[in-house]
N, C-alpha and C positions, 0 to 999 in steps of 0.2 A: 505493503502500499504507502505510494504516492502520500510526500504532509499534504499535497492541495487534502488528494482523498478521503483523509484523515479531520483536515478541516474542513471538509465536504460532511463525515457525520458524525463529527459534534457543531454544529454553523445552529439547530433546531435552542442549543446549549446558552447559547451566547445573547441573547434576550439581543437581535439588531431587530431585529420586527418592520420596528416604529423607524428606525437610520436609514432605511434601508430600501424604502417606502414613498421617505422624503428625502430621499435621490433621487430615488423612481421619476420621483414630483420635478422640479430640478430639471433633470433632462428632461423631460417633455414641455418644460416651456418652455425650450431655448430653442431645440428644438423647431418650438409653433415656425418659429420667426426662417423663417429657410425652407423650402420645396422640397421636401424631401418623399423619397419616393420606396430605395431601395434604404437598405440599413445592416449594418454590421456589428451582431456585440457583442466585443469582445470583452471575457469572461464572462461571459453575460450566465453561468453560475445555474440555478433550475429554470432561466425560462421567463421570468415577471417580467422585464421588462419586453421585450418579444411580445410576449403579449397583446402588451397596454398597445406600442407602439403598430402590429398588425391592424386590434380594434382602432385604428385610427387609419384605417386603411395602409398600407405603413408594406414594405413586402422585404421580409426579416433573418435577415442566418445570422446563429449561435455560433463562435467555436472558443471550447472548452481549453483546457487539461486537464478538470479528475472528469478521469474514463466515469464518475458515478451519479458527476453531476448534470456529464454528456446523454447517457444513461436517459436520465430522472429527463431531461426535456420531449427527448423519442417519447417520448411515451409517452406524452403529448400530444404526437403530431405536431412535434416543432424543430424547422434547421436544425441541425444542429451539428461538429464533431467535433472528439476532437486531436485539432493537429490544432500545430504553432501558428500563428494569421501570419508567418510567410506564403505558407503553400495557400492559401484561402484564395481560387480560384477567378475569374472578373471584377469591379470595380464599383462602388458604392457610391449614392448623394453621400453620405455621413457614414461615421463609427464612431462608434460608442467607447469606451473603459471603462467599466462600476465602480468605486469603491477600492480605489485603494491599489488598482492590476499594477499602475505608474508605480511603485512604492518597493512590490516587489519584483524588478526587475536592481540590479548592482546597473552601474552609470554604461561599462557598457555594451551593456545588452539595450538599454530603457537612447541609445540611438540607433544602436539596430533598427526594434521591435517601433522609433519609429519612422524611419528610413521604408520599414516596409510596409507602415501606416498609408506613406504619400501613394503607396502603388500604389494602394486597395482601393484611393478616391475619385470617384468621374473629374473632372473640369468645377473647377466656385469648388468640390469637396472639404466637408464638415468633418470636424474629426476634437470629439470634442472627449476631460476626464477628468476625474480627479482624486487629491493629489493631499499625503498627510502635513498639514504643517509641525517649523519648528513646534508647538506646543502643546502638537494636540499626538507628536510623539509623546515626549519632555512628562509633560501634564496629564494631560489623559490615557491613552494607553499604558503606560509604562506601572505598573503591577502588579497585583493579584487577583482573579475574581473564583469562585469554585458556581459549577451547583449541577443537580442532580437532580433524576424522577429515581422513575419508583427502579427505574430499569440500567437506571446509565450516569455515570456521577465525572462533573469534564474536572480539571483543574485548572488552570490558566495563566503561566508565570510568565510577564515582561521585565522588558531591560534596559535600557537605554543608554546607548554608546557611545562613541563616535560615529556620532551619525547616522545608529542603524537598531532598527528593537531587533533585539531576535526574544521570538516568543515558543515560547517551549508547553506546550499541550499534553497534556493529559488525557486520555479517554477508559476507562473502566466501565465494560457494556454489559452485566448479566443475560448469560446460559439457560436454556431452557432447566439444564439440568441446578440451575442459582448460584454456580461456579460463577467469580468473572474474568474477565478476558482486558488481554489491557495495551490499549495501543495510547502507543508514545514518540512526535515525535517534538522541529522544533522549527520556524520560520522568518528567514530575516528578508527587514522593510528599511529600508533605503528615504534617507532623506533627498531631498532633490533641488535644491535651484534655481527662480528658478532662470537666472543665467543662461542652463542646459539649454534652456526650450528659448533660447532668445536667438541663438544663433542656429538652425539647423537650416538644411540647404532644400529638404520634401516640402517642410509646412513654412509656416508660419503665423507666430499663436496674435492671437487680433481682437482675443478680450480674458479677463483672469479679474476673477469674483474673492476676494474672500470672504467667508461664510460657517454661521455656527452646528456643528453636525449634529456632537455632546455634548461638549463648553466653547468657551468665549474663542469663534479664532480658531478652531480646528484643522482648516480643511481649508483646499485653496482650487474651487473649479478655471478648470482651462482652456481657450476655445480654438481652437487651430483652424487658419484656409488652405487650401495648397497651394501651396507659390505653383 
């Protein structure tokens, strides 16, 4: 099991549903300003945003590196693949990367990722993504939490240092015999500074908005147009 698949198994215990819905609303309102007919959702998760955009008449495709997430999308009849964005065929009016997707990439991976995004956009195409601010990492994410239900117990321990957030997930899952199976892995997220986004070859940063998701100014929304 990859660390993203472990995250997929534990996501329902994290209490992020309200934050996810708030992000969907924000992205949807931003896309209203553009005539988007086709959309690529990178890091599409369980497909919640694609459902919203499909209801608005937009043709959607999703990709995610978690096979668990992709299988759930397909079970709902959504067009989703477990592939890297560089392997996606075709071009789109808009691409989105919702809820920290860019923070899971180190700087070198980020530049390569953004180059791939530019190649997947139609002329005048729009790319929207959100990133954690320094405050979001150091004051909001850093720390410990736990959550449980009758069959599962999750412990999360996050430490922010050297511009990286290391989050250890430990999930205990009760089987039919009453015994617990343990899954454990660490996910690393990286702080990205704005100057990285201001000198890209294929994308032009046209707007940025710092906003509050969990706390004061913990996220920044980035909007790019294809050059």
